[in-house]
Backbone as CSV, one residue per row, in Angstrom:
resi,resn,N_x,N_y,N_z,CA_x,CA_y,CA_z,C_x,C_y,C_z
1,UNK,115.517,63.494,115.236,114.252,63.441,114.514,114.220,64.525,113.441
2,UNK,113.783,64.161,112.280,113.706,65.132,111.185,112.584,66.141,111.406
3,UNK,111.461,65.711,111.978,110.366,66.659,112.204,110.763,67.701,113.232
4,UNK,111.536,67.301,114.226,111.998,68.264,115.221,112.876,69.323,114.561
5,UNK,113.756,68.900,113.682,114.624,69.842,112.972,113.828,70.741,112.030
6,UNK,112.813,70.190,111.412,112.061,70.923,110.394,111.057,71.906,110.994
7,UNK,110.349,71.495,112.039,109.224,72.289,112.519,109.469,73.049,113.822
8,UNK,110.519,72.741,114.557,110.767,73.452,115.800,111.317,74.842,115.475
9,UNK,110.615,75.876,115.936,110.992,77.244,115.596,112.213,77.704,116.378
10,UNK,113.028,78.455,115.708,114.161,79.140,116.333,114.200,80.542,115.729
11,UNK,115.024,81.417,116.318,115.112,82.768,115.782,115.678,82.771,114.369
12,UNK,116.565,81.828,114.091,117.127,81.732,112.741,116.035,81.410,111.716
13,UNK,115.164,80.465,112.054,114.079,80.109,111.137,113.084,81.251,110.974
14,UNK,112.831,81.983,112.053,111.917,83.127,111.956,112.473,84.155,110.977
15,UNK,113.772,84.448,111.072,114.383,85.405,110.139,114.379,84.878,108.712
16,UNK,114.598,83.582,108.543,114.544,82.993,107.199,113.149,83.151,106.610
17,UNK,112.115,82.937,107.421,110.734,83.079,106.960,110.450,84.530,106.579
18,UNK,110.876,85.464,107.420,110.632,86.889,107.151,111.351,87.328,105.872
19,UNK,112.618,86.963,105.748,113.390,87.366,104.566,112.847,86.707,103.304
20,UNK,112.500,85.414,103.390,111.971,84.751,102.195,110.613,85.323,101.801
21,UNK,109.806,85.737,102.771,108.536,86.393,102.446,108.760,87.716,101.741
22,UNK,109.694,88.508,102.256,110.005,89.786,101.628,110.560,89.593,100.219
23,UNK,111.481,88.641,100.058,112.059,88.369,98.734,110.987,87.857,97.779
24,UNK,110.078,87.024,98.278,108.985,86.527,97.438,108.079,87.640,96.946
25,UNK,107.764,88.592,97.833,106.930,89.733,97.436,107.639,90.579,96.381
26,UNK,108.920,90.862,96.621,109.681,91.678,95.675,109.798,90.978,94.324
27,UNK,110.103,89.683,94.331,110.222,88.948,93.061,108.895,88.883,92.321
28,UNK,107.798,88.678,93.058,106.485,88.650,92.411,106.208,89.986,91.715
29,UNK,106.443,91.085,92.421,106.190,92.406,91.823,107.156,92.707,90.679
30,UNK,108.411,92.330,90.837,109.409,92.589,89.798,109.101,91.805,88.519
31,UNK,108.804,90.528,88.677,108.498,89.703,87.495,107.206,90.177,86.839
32,UNK,106.204,90.527,87.653,104.950,91.032,87.088,105.159,92.337,86.330
33,UNK,106.040,93.195,86.832,106.296,94.473,86.158,107.106,94.291,84.884
34,UNK,108.074,93.385,84.899,108.932,93.192,83.725,108.231,92.434,82.604
35,UNK,107.494,91.400,82.952,106.876,90.547,81.932,105.465,91.015,81.584
36,UNK,104.868,91.815,82.464,103.489,92.297,82.286,102.470,91.166,82.330
37,UNK,102.820,90.095,83.052,101.923,88.956,83.232,101.932,88.619,84.714
38,UNK,100.754,88.326,85.265,100.703,87.941,86.674,101.411,86.603,86.864
39,UNK,102.293,86.572,87.805,103.129,85.408,88.073,102.663,84.800,89.400
40,UNK,102.151,83.559,89.401,101.525,83.018,90.609,102.465,82.312,91.592
41,UNK,103.655,81.929,91.204,104.503,81.079,92.044,104.904,81.800,93.331
42,UNK,105.502,82.961,93.222,105.952,83.680,94.411,104.766,84.202,95.223
43,UNK,103.678,84.531,94.547,102.478,84.979,95.245,101.923,83.863,96.121
44,UNK,101.809,82.658,95.570,101.314,81.510,96.333,102.269,81.174,97.467
45,UNK,103.563,81.283,97.214,104.557,81.019,98.247,104.362,81.947,99.441
46,UNK,104.197,83.234,99.178,104.096,84.222,100.256,102.725,84.197,100.921
47,UNK,101.669,84.005,100.163,100.323,84.125,100.711,99.804,82.822,101.317
48,UNK,100.235,81.670,100.802,99.682,80.398,101.264,100.723,79.528,101.965
49,UNK,101.844,79.272,101.338,102.809,78.299,101.855,103.489,78.784,103.136
50,UNK,104.020,79.987,103.141,104.711,80.486,104.333,103.792,80.606,105.552
51,UNK,102.584,81.154,105.423,101.710,81.189,106.611,101.330,79.807,107.133
52,UNK,101.105,78.848,106.243,100.785,77.487,106.693,101.981,76.892,107.432
53,UNK,103.190,77.099,106.910,104.383,76.593,107.582,104.540,77.234,108.959
54,UNK,104.327,78.542,109.054,104.447,79.230,110.341,103.422,78.695,111.329
55,UNK,102.187,78.515,110.894,101.139,77.990,111.764,101.480,76.595,112.277
56,UNK,101.905,75.718,111.389,102.267,74.358,111.786,103.482,74.378,112.713
57,UNK,104.469,75.203,112.413,105.670,75.271,113.244,105.358,75.817,114.632
58,UNK,104.484,76.803,114.737,104.116,77.342,116.043,103.368,76.292,116.860
59,UNK,102.424,75.606,116.253,101.677,74.558,116.955,102.622,73.438,117.391
60,UNK,103.526,73.025,116.513,104.481,71.977,116.852,105.404,72.422,117.984
61,UNK,105.876,73.662,117.932,106.775,74.165,118.974,106.076,74.234,120.328
62,UNK,104.835,74.688,120.338,104.081,74.750,121.591,103.839,73.341,122.133
63,UNK,103.438,72.421,121.270,103.210,71.043,121.712,104.503,70.409,122.219
64,UNK,105.609,70.691,121.557,106.906,70.159,121.979,107.293,70.690,123.355
65,UNK,107.113,71.991,123.581,107.439,72.579,124.878,106.536,72.045,125.986
66,UNK,105.249,71.886,125.712,104.325,71.333,126.705,104.705,69.895,127.028
67,UNK,104.981,69.102,126.004,105.372,67.705,126.213,106.667,67.621,127.019
68,UNK,107.603,68.493,126.726,108.877,68.527,127.443,108.678,68.899,128.908
69,UNK,107.788,69.868,129.152,107.477,70.297,130.520,106.785,69.188,131.287
70,UNK,105.868,68.474,130.657,105.159,67.372,131.315,106.125,66.254,131.669
71,UNK,107.055,65.935,130.784,108.039,64.903,131.081,108.929,65.319,132.258
72,UNK,109.259,66.594,132.326,110.087,67.097,133.423,109.345,67.003,134.758
73,UNK,108.021,67.261,134.753,107.220,67.193,135.963,107.070,65.736,136.410
74,UNK,106.876,64.818,135.473,106.685,63.398,135.809,107.934,62.786,136.408
75,UNK,109.090,63.269,136.064,110.331,62.705,136.609,110.499,63.185,138.001
């Protein structure tokens, strides 16, 4: 399933999220300092997109684990 691959959290994905958030913050500040214009792309990525992805992935992972546990109990 593609959704399982995309939304199920693993330690690798957590590190990717943390590193991409840090890189997004640094790039936003660097571009803003060099161009002297507020740059919204990396800011929106770090402030809106990454937290929404983390929230959805955590909810999906919890639901997946609960569903897996229920199936194990029913068998």
